[in-house]
N, C-alpha and C positions, 0 to 999 in steps of 0.2 A: 518351291515352299507355299505352302498356303496359304488362305488370309491371313489366320491367326498364330503363325508359326512364328513369326518374327517376335511379336509380343512376347508370348510363352518363353522365346530366349531370353527376352530382356527381363524379364521375372526369375528366371533361374539364374541370372548373372546378379542382379541384384542378391536374389537370395546366398551366393554363394560371397556376398562382401559380409556376412555372420549379422547385419546389422536389424536383421528382425530378432536375432536370439537374444539379444538387448532386452533386460527386463524393464527398463527405465522406459525403450523406444515402445514395446508392447503398449505399456499404460498408458504412454502420452498417444499412442495410438487409440486408444479406447477412450481417451477424454476426448478429442478430436470428434468421435464419432458419436458420442453424449453431447457435446456441444452442438453439432450439425442437426441431430435430433429436435432439441430443444428451441433452436433458434429459425428452425425451418416446420415446426409444429403444424402451424394453417397451412402451409404450402402442402405437407403431405395430407394433410384431413382434405384438402378441399379437391386433392387427386384420387383420392379414395372415393370424396362424394362422388365424380364425375363418373368413375370405372364401376363401382359397385351400388350409390347408394348410401354408405354408410354413413350412419352419425355421425357427430365430433364425439358423443359418449361412448361407443362402439370402438371409432379409430382409435381413440387414447385408451379405453379399457382394453382391448385384446390386440392391441397392436403396438401401437407408440409405447404405451405406461409399460407393456411387456418387456420390452426391449430395454429402455431405459433402468427397470432396476434389477435385468440381467448383466448391463454393463457395471452399475454401481457393484454388485454382489462380484462379480469378478474382479475388478479392480480391487477391492477389498482382499481379495483371500490369492491374489495371483502369485505374488512374491513366497508365498508358504507353498503353493502348488508345487511351484518350479524349480524347490530346492530337490535335489537329489536326496531319495528317500534312503534312509539305513533300512537292512533288513535284518533279522536273525540268525545267526550262525547255525549250522548243524554240529554235531558230534564228527561228523564225516571231514568237515571243514576247518577244523580246532586251527586256530591262527591264523584266520583269513576273514575279512570282513567284505561285506556286500550291498550294494547299493543298486537301487534305480535311476538310470539319469533319463526325463523328460527331452527327447527331442523334436523338434517338429517335422512333419513330411518335408516342405520345401513349398511349391507348387501347388495350390489345390483349386480343385473347380467344384464352384456353387451353384446348386441349379434350383431355382426358388418357385412358386407356386403361385397363382392367381388370387386363390381363394383370401389368405391373409399374407397380400403382397410386400408388406412393412415388416412385419412380424416373422414369417418364416422366410423370408431373403435373408435379413440382417443378423439372426440371431445364429444362425451356423457360423456369419462373418464375424461374431464375438468368439467364439471358440477357435477360428481359424489365426487371428490375431493373437488371441490370448498364448497361444501355442508357438507364435514366431512362425507363421506361414505367411506365405504371397496369396492373393486370391485375384482369381476371375469369376466375379459373380454376375449369371445370368436369370435375370427375372423373367417373368409370364410377359408373353405379348399378348397375353388375353386382358392383362390390364394396364395397358401404353400412358396413359397420365402418370401412373404412380410410379412404373419405370424408369420415365423420361425424369422426373423430379430425384430418383435415388440415383440416376445416373449423373444428374448436374450435380448433386453434391457429393457426390465422392469423387469426382472428378476433381472439384474444388478443394478437396481437403487434403487428398491423398495422390502422388505420383502413380502412373500407368504401369510403372513398373514393380509397385507394394501392390496396392488393389485397384482394380478397374471394373469398371461394367460395359458388358458386351449384351447390346439387344438385337433381337430377332426373333426368328420363327422357329421352327422345329430342324428345318433345314442346317439353321447356324448351330444349333443345341449338337445336331449330328458331325457339324465341323469340327467343335469342341471337343466332342468326346474322343474323336481321332487324334485328338492331341496326348501325349506323352506328361500328363498330368501326374503327381504325385499322391496325390489323394481328391476322390470324388464325393461330395456329399450333395444327395438328390432327394429331394421331395415333391412328391404328386403321386401318381396313378400307379397301379400295380401294373398294367402294359408299358407305360414308359418306363418303368422302374426293370422290368427284365430287358427293354433296350439299352439302359446304363450298364446292367450287369452285364448285359454281352459284351459291350465296348469295353468295359473295364477288363474284362478277362484276357482280352488279345496282349495287354501289358501288363496283365496281375497287378492293376492297381487299384490299392485297398478301396471300399467304398462304406458310404454308411447310406441305407434307403428309408427313408420315412416315408410310409405308402398309405394304406387305410383298410378298408372290409367293413365288414358291416357287424358294427359297434352294438352290444345287445344292451339292454337294459332290464331289472329284473324286477318288479315291486312284490314282496311276499305277502304272505295274507297279516304278517306283524308288522307292515310298514305304517309309518305315520305319514297318512293319506296325503294332508295339505301340504306340508314342505316339500314331500317326494315330487307332487304334481307338479310345484313352481320350478324345483330345482330341474326335471327333467324338461319341463317345456323350456323355460332358459338355456340348458344347453344344448337341446334341438336345434330351436328356431333362432337363436343369435345364428347372425350373418347371413342369415335365411337357409339356413340347415348345411350351408356350406362350408361345413368344419370336416375335418378328416377326423377326430373324435367324438364327433356327436351322436348319440344316441339313433340306432340308423333304425330301430325297431324294438316294440316292448313284449315282453313276456309278464303278465300279470295275474296273480292268483285269482281264480274265477271267485272266490268266496269275497273279493275285495274291486272286481272290475266295473263294477255298474258307479261306486262310489269313486274310485281311482279316475273314470272320464267323467264324471262330473267335474272334480277337482280339476281334472285338466285341461278342461275346455273353460273353466274360471280363471285360472292362469294363465292360460291364451290371451284373452281378452281384455285382463290387467296388464299386462307387458306390452301387448299391440294393439288394443282400441276393438270396439266393436267393428271396424271398419278399417283392417290393416291393410288395404289396398291403396288407402288414403291417408297412411300415417306416412308423413314423410321423413321418420327416421325409423322404418322399417327397410332392409338391405334388399336391393334386387338382384334377380338373377344375371349372371356375367354376360352371356349372350343368348343368341335366337337358339342356336344349337340345343344348349342344355336345359334352355325352355321348354323346349318340346321334349328334350327326353324325359323331362319331369313330369310336364304335362300328361303323356301316356301313363305316368304310373295314376292318375286321378279317375281311371277307366277302371278300375281293378280294385276287387272287393267291394266294402260300402262306404261311403262317406259317411261319419259320424260329425263332422264337424269340417267347416271351411271349404276351399275346393274352388274357390272363384279366382280369377285370375286374371292379368292385363298383356297384351303380348306387347303392345307400343311402348308401355313402361316396362315392360320385364319382370315383372312382379309375379308372384304367386304366393296365395295367402297361407300362413300356416293351418296344414289338413290334419285331419287324423281321421286312418282306415281302422277298419273290423273287416271281419271275417276273408281276411285273405288266405290265400294258400301259398306254400314253399313255391309251386312250381310256376307262381305267377312273378314275372319280371319284376315285381316293387321287391319280391323276397330271395329273386337270384341276384341283384346287382347293389352293391353300394348305391344309397340313394343319391346324397350330395344335394339335399335340395330340403324344400318342408314339407315334405309328407312324413308319414309317423305314421306305420302299422303298429296293429295290438293283436298279439294273440296271448289266450287266456289256457292257463295250465292247472292242474290239481294239486303233482307230483313233481320234486324238481329233477327227479329222472326225465321229465318230459323237455325241461328247459335243457338240461344237458345235450339229450338228443338232437334238439332242434339247432343248439350253437353249432354240433359238430357238422354240419350241412354246411356252414361256412367257416372254417377255424382258423384258429390264432388272429382274433378281431384285434384291431389295433389298444381298442378300449373296452372295457366291463363295468356295466355302474349295476350296483346290487342295493337293493332298498328292503335292509331287514332290521330288528333288534334281537336277533335269535344267532349266537356268535357260532352255534355248531352249523348253522345253515352257512352263514358265512366261511368257517373255515372249510364246508365241501364245496362250495364255489370257488372260492379263492386255490384250494389245494388242487382242484382238478382240470381245471378247463385253463387254457393254453391264451393269454392275452399279453399285449404290450404292457398297459397297467391300467388302473382305472381307480375309482371310487365306492367308499360302501358309505351310503345316505348322501352322495350329494354327484354332479357331473360335472366333467371337463377339467376341475378346479387343480385336479393332479397335477397337469403340466403348466402351471402359472409358478409352481415353486420350484426355487432352484437348488433346493438340496433333495428333488425326488429325478433320478434319470429318465428322460421320455422319448422311449423308442419302442418300436414293434418288433414281432416274433414271427416267422416262417413268411406266409403269404403277407405279413403286414409291414414287411419289411426287417431291418437288420441294423445293430448297432443302436448308441442311444447319443444324448447332448441335453443340454442343458446343466448350468453350474457348472461342478467340477467335471460331470462327464463331458461337458463339451471342450474342456481343457483336454481331458485324456482323448478324446477320440480324434482328436487332432495332434496327438502326440505318437511319436514312438516310444515306450517304453522299453530303454536299451539297459540292459542288466550287466550289470560289472561285477567280479570279484576281485578283489585286491587281496594278494597273498603275502605270508609273513616269507622273509629270507631269514630269519634268526633260526629257525629249524626245518627241519622236512621231517614228514610224515613218510614212514618207511614200507608201511603196510599197502601204501596206494601200489608200489611196484611188484612185478611177478616175480623177483628174486627174493621178497621178502621172508621171513623165519616165522612161521604160523600165520602166514598174511591171511590165507584162507579162513582163518579161523578167528582172528579180529576182525575181517570184514563181515564175517556173518554175524558176530554179536554187536557191532555197530550200526550194521545198516538193516537191523530187522525190523 
């Protein structure tokens, strides 16, 4: 047996006791998780400060607070969601009743990323718990202090046969992927997502992949420039651009480009000060490898603003580029850092052709007052989700599902979508015994005629 086979067997055995299927058990588990977060808020903030230099404000607003809000929402609605759902009966099924039962999958593997090590690790766990599953949580090794705290907290509140944290590098992840889990939830890069998909295919294990891509922002000529610039600056440079739904590049209409650039620079200065490298509340790059990767982008195009960096502190200030080409590496790969290229356009067809070079982005942000422009962009471009006249906020509400499409992932979660993602919808038809429908049988008189009438 491998290193973790025994653990998985224990989780399988615990799941078979049906304890996790009890709704009160699930609600109590969610309340325990809620208590852990509230009681250890400072400990988690300290860990994220060490790992990423996240400020208390950003740690709470983009990590802990989002998770707490999600837990509260799920607890409030879980009993209603988990009830068998009655569906309509068609004429062909006269006398029967149809129901959908929500069954947990069983044992789940949740692989978290480093960029939001609390939110993107615990948010899937909320769905797994709510649906009645057991869970093995694998946090990222690139944020070790946060991973340690999460491991300690979960170990203190849950038995490992129910929920446990496994730490380690890529080899540990490979070992876990080789096990026979009932569901896998992965958040991370496209290359690693393909590895997860390949491993899951060997056992036909269902997966959710939350990946990334080059998410565009579009500033049309009728946009309200000042709030557009501030919201784009906030969405891009929060967490030093290390956000899967951050605007990766901007298309700005030629008529408003210069005015927008001025407003964008003012917004960056307002948010992060004249000297972001000295701003103790500005998030740092996670490690040297990512620092050097992002640093290369600064050699492409023309720097409009920013460009300063400090390797010792692993910090790169918010940087705006223009005169970039699609052949440049900054336009070929997801940036995942505080570098924002700006392209200009005259006609929306140019925007759509450009986005098609990196199709299926995880997010798209359009700034316009024109309903026809909105309809054209939303109706013609495939993307995971997005905002009109805002950025990032669509992932914060539990009422909207969040997920990618195509190369940006598959499946969705948040709120009810999290419950449904970790549940198998089992269809049940309950047939009457008071009478029988004779036309269903091959020897029925005029059976074909009746079938053609009722099945048209």
